[in-house]
C-alpha positions as CSV (number, residue, x, y, z in Angstrom):
1,M,-21.3,-22.4,-2.5
2,L,-18.3,-24.6,-2.1
3,R,-20.4,-27.7,-2.7
4,N,-21.7,-26.2,-6.0
5,C,-18.2,-25.2,-7.1
6,A,-16.8,-28.7,-6.5
7,F,-18.8,-30.1,-9.4
8,R,-17.4,-27.5,-11.9
9,L,-14.2,-27.4,-13.9
10,P,-10.9,-26.8,-12.0
11,H,-10.5,-23.3,-13.3
12,V,-14.0,-22.4,-12.2
13,I,-13.2,-23.8,-8.7
14,V,-10.3,-21.5,-8.5
15,K,-12.3,-18.5,-9.5
16,C,-15.0,-19.4,-6.9
17,M,-12.4,-19.7,-4.1
18,E,-10.8,-16.4,-5.1
19,S,-14.3,-14.8,-5.0
20,I,-14.9,-16.2,-1.5
21,G,-11.4,-15.0,-0.4
22,A,-12.0,-11.5,-1.7
23,R,-15.3,-11.3,0.2
24,A,-13.5,-12.4,3.3
25,L,-11.2,-9.5,3.1
26,D,-14.1,-7.0,2.8
27,L,-15.0,-7.0,6.5
28,T,-17.2,-4.2,7.7
29,R,-16.0,-2.2,10.7
30,Q,-18.4,-4.0,13.0
31,E,-17.5,-7.4,11.6
32,F,-13.8,-6.7,12.2
33,L,-14.4,-5.6,15.8
34,E,-16.6,-8.6,16.5
35,S,-14.0,-11.0,15.0
36,V,-11.5,-9.8,17.6
37,L,-13.7,-9.4,20.6
38,R,-15.3,-12.8,20.3
39,L,-11.8,-14.3,20.9
40,Q,-11.7,-12.6,24.3
41,P,-7.9,-12.1,24.1
42,R,-6.1,-11.6,27.4
43,V,-3.0,-10.1,25.9
44,A,-2.8,-8.1,22.6
45,A,0.0,-6.5,20.8
46,F,-0.4,-3.7,18.2
47,D,2.1,-2.2,15.8
48,C,1.6,1.5,15.5
49,D,2.6,3.1,12.2
50,G,0.2,2.1,9.5
51,T,-1.8,-0.1,11.9
52,L,-3.3,2.2,14.5
53,W,-2.9,5.3,12.2
54,S,-2.1,6.0,8.6
55,G,1.4,7.0,7.7
56,D,4.7,6.7,9.6
57,A,4.9,9.0,12.6
58,G,8.6,8.2,13.2
59,V,9.6,9.4,9.7
60,G,7.2,12.3,9.9
61,F,8.7,13.5,13.2
62,F,12.2,13.0,11.8
63,D,11.5,15.5,9.0
64,W,9.6,17.8,11.3
65,E,12.2,18.1,14.0
66,I,15.0,18.7,11.4
67,E,13.1,21.4,9.6
68,R,12.5,23.2,12.9
69,G,16.1,23.0,14.0
70,L,15.7,20.7,17.0
71,I,18.6,18.7,15.7
72,P,22.0,20.4,15.3
73,S,22.6,21.1,11.6
74,A,25.7,18.9,11.3
75,V,23.8,15.9,12.7
76,A,20.8,16.7,10.6
77,N,22.8,16.8,7.4
78,S,24.5,13.6,8.2
79,M,21.2,11.9,9.0
80,R,19.5,13.2,5.8
81,A,22.3,11.5,3.9
82,R,22.0,8.4,6.0
83,Y,18.3,8.2,5.3
84,D,18.9,8.5,1.6
85,E,21.3,5.5,1.9
86,Y,18.6,3.6,3.8
87,K,16.1,4.2,1.0
88,A,18.6,3.0,-1.5
89,G,18.9,-0.3,0.5
90,L,22.4,0.4,1.8
91,V,21.4,0.7,5.5
92,S,19.4,-1.9,7.4
93,E,16.0,-1.3,8.9
94,D,17.3,-1.9,12.5
95,D,20.3,0.4,12.0
96,M,18.2,3.2,10.5
97,C,15.6,3.0,13.2
98,G,18.2,3.0,15.9
99,E,20.1,6.0,14.5
100,M,16.9,8.0,14.2
101,V,16.8,7.7,18.1
102,T,20.5,8.1,18.9
103,M,20.8,11.2,16.8
104,H,19.2,13.0,19.8
105,K,22.3,12.4,21.9
106,G,22.9,15.3,24.2
107,L,19.4,16.8,24.0
108,S,17.0,17.1,27.0
109,E,14.5,14.3,26.9
110,A,11.8,16.7,28.2
111,V,12.4,18.9,25.2
112,V,12.1,16.0,22.8
113,L,9.0,14.7,24.5
114,A,7.4,18.1,24.2
115,A,8.3,18.3,20.6
116,A,6.9,14.9,19.9
117,A,3.6,15.8,21.6
118,E,3.4,19.0,19.5
119,F,4.0,17.1,16.3
120,M,1.4,14.4,17.1
121,T,-1.3,16.9,18.1
122,R,-0.7,19.6,15.5
123,D,0.9,18.0,12.5
124,F,-0.2,14.4,12.6
125,T,-3.9,14.9,13.5
126,G,-6.7,13.1,11.8
127,R,-4.6,10.1,11.0
128,M,-5.8,7.8,13.7
129,F,-8.1,4.9,12.5
130,P,-11.3,5.4,14.6
131,E,-12.1,1.6,14.6
132,M,-8.6,0.8,15.9
133,R,-9.0,3.4,18.7
134,E,-12.4,1.9,19.5
135,L,-11.0,-1.7,19.4
136,V,-8.2,-0.8,21.8
137,G,-10.6,0.9,24.1
138,L,-13.0,-2.1,24.1
139,L,-10.1,-4.6,24.7
140,R,-8.8,-2.6,27.6
141,A,-12.3,-2.2,29.1
142,N,-12.6,-6.0,28.9
143,G,-9.4,-6.5,30.9
144,C,-7.1,-7.2,28.0
145,D,-3.4,-6.3,28.6
146,V,-2.7,-4.2,25.5
147,W,0.8,-3.5,24.3
148,A,2.0,-1.0,21.6
149,V,5.1,-2.2,19.7
150,S,7.0,0.0,17.3
151,S,10.4,0.6,15.7
152,S,9.7,4.4,15.7
153,N,11.2,6.4,18.6
154,E,9.6,6.0,22.0
155,W,8.8,9.7,22.4
156,V,6.5,10.0,19.4
157,I,4.8,6.7,20.2
158,R,4.2,7.8,23.8
159,A,2.5,10.9,22.4
160,G,0.4,9.0,20.0
161,M,-0.7,6.5,22.6
162,R,-2.5,9.2,24.6
163,E,-5.4,8.9,22.1
164,F,-5.5,5.2,22.7
165,G,-5.2,5.2,26.4
166,I,-2.1,2.9,26.4
167,P,0.2,3.8,29.3
168,D,3.9,4.3,28.9
169,D,4.7,1.0,30.7
170,R,2.9,-0.8,27.9
171,I,4.9,0.8,25.1
172,L,7.8,-1.0,23.5
173,A,9.5,1.3,21.0
174,A,12.9,2.4,19.8
175,K,14.6,3.5,23.0
176,V,17.9,4.8,24.4
177,E,19.2,5.2,27.9
178,I,18.5,8.5,29.6
179,E,21.1,9.9,32.0
180,N,20.1,12.8,34.3
181,G,17.4,13.8,31.9
182,V,19.7,13.9,28.9
183,I,19.5,11.5,26.0
184,T,22.4,9.2,25.3
185,D,23.3,7.1,22.3
186,R,23.1,3.8,24.2
187,L,20.3,1.8,22.6
188,V,18.0,-0.2,24.8
189,R,16.0,-1.8,22.1
190,V,14.8,-1.4,18.5
191,P,11.6,-3.5,18.1
192,S,11.5,-4.4,14.4
193,G,11.1,-7.7,12.7
194,P,12.2,-10.5,15.1
195,G,12.9,-7.7,17.6
196,K,9.2,-7.2,18.2
197,P,8.4,-10.7,19.6
198,A,11.7,-10.6,21.4
199,A,10.9,-7.4,23.1
200,L,7.4,-8.7,24.1
201,K,9.0,-11.9,25.5
202,E,11.6,-9.9,27.5
203,V,9.2,-7.3,29.0
204,A,5.7,-8.7,28.9
205,N,6.7,-12.3,29.2
206,K,3.2,-13.4,28.4
207,K,1.5,-15.4,25.6
208,I,0.3,-13.0,23.0
209,D,-3.3,-14.0,22.1
210,A,-3.8,-11.4,19.3
211,A,-1.4,-9.3,17.3
212,F,-2.0,-6.6,14.7
213,G,0.4,-5.3,12.1
214,N,0.6,-3.9,8.6
215,S,4.1,-4.6,7.2
216,R,6.6,-7.4,6.8
217,W,8.4,-6.0,9.8
218,D,5.4,-7.2,11.9
219,L,5.4,-10.7,10.4
220,D,7.3,-12.4,13.2
221,M,5.1,-10.8,15.9
222,L,1.9,-11.9,14.0
223,A,3.3,-15.4,13.4
224,G,4.0,-15.9,17.1
225,A,0.5,-14.8,18.3
226,G,-2.5,-17.0,18.9
227,H,-4.4,-15.0,16.3
228,A,-3.0,-12.6,13.7
229,F,-4.7,-9.6,12.1
230,A,-3.2,-7.8,9.1
231,V,-4.6,-4.3,9.3
232,N,-4.2,-1.9,6.4
233,P,-1.5,-4.3,5.2
234,N,1.2,-3.5,2.6
235,P,1.0,-5.8,-0.4
236,D,3.7,-8.2,0.8
237,L,2.1,-8.7,4.2
238,E,-1.3,-9.0,2.6
239,A,0.0,-11.8,0.4
240,A,1.5,-13.6,3.4
241,A,-1.7,-13.1,5.5
242,R,-3.9,-14.6,2.8
243,E,-1.5,-17.5,2.4
244,R,-1.6,-18.2,6.1
245,G,-5.3,-17.7,6.5
246,W,-5.0,-14.6,8.8
247,T,-7.7,-12.0,9.0
248,V,-7.1,-9.0,6.7
249,Y,-8.9,-5.8,7.4
250,F,-8.7,-2.4,5.7
251,P,-9.9,0.5,7.9
252,D,-12.6,2.6,6.3
253,G,-11.4,4.3,3.1
254,T,-7.9,2.7,3.0
255,A,-8.8,-0.1,0.5
256,E,-10.4,2.5,-1.8
257,A,-7.4,4.7,-1.6
258,R,-5.1,1.9,-2.4
259,R,-7.1,0.8,-5.5
260,G,-7.2,4.4,-6.6
């Protein structure tokens, strides 16, 4: 096809290349799985929200726990206002993600862990992408060291990873220090943007062979990996992925939903 296109007018060449690029994005589930597995990655890193499942579990849990009174009303009201400022662009991504963890100061970690598990199993069900769950399982069965990296709070990510078989010691999420079972406001990490590869380097300290993400906050992690996969990408990451020649994959149904 390329050879035939080369003899046509320039604008036709462009159209032909765009057509080929469009087909390259329409990988079937099996083609996507095979494109990863044939690389035989030894270490892989996955973003969670929007990549392993649809939606943002961190934001969903934030609303859920406030509505149920888990967070003291004064703190809840302040955080609602703070989140509105974040959506208006007045609060940074790192600051907002950090505060959505530190707002639990003084609560029992066991109570928050139980609440996160309830949220993920009762109110966030049906959102996991089956092919991503299958991929993680196949990678782990092949001896790949799989890491989950997220700017959402560690409690909700730990609950979500139960469906993927990723153990707690392979989770890098927004985290605070715990003192005698009680949550403090002392941040340990907020893996977002450049913080994702930084956390992987600090804790995993291994070359990342394959990385998977869906938003611009995953760009640094994807760029630093041997192979990058934009999964269910937002438009900005999709544009960057196409420009860089990364694999783009939309889990079953997500591309149609976006076009609709």
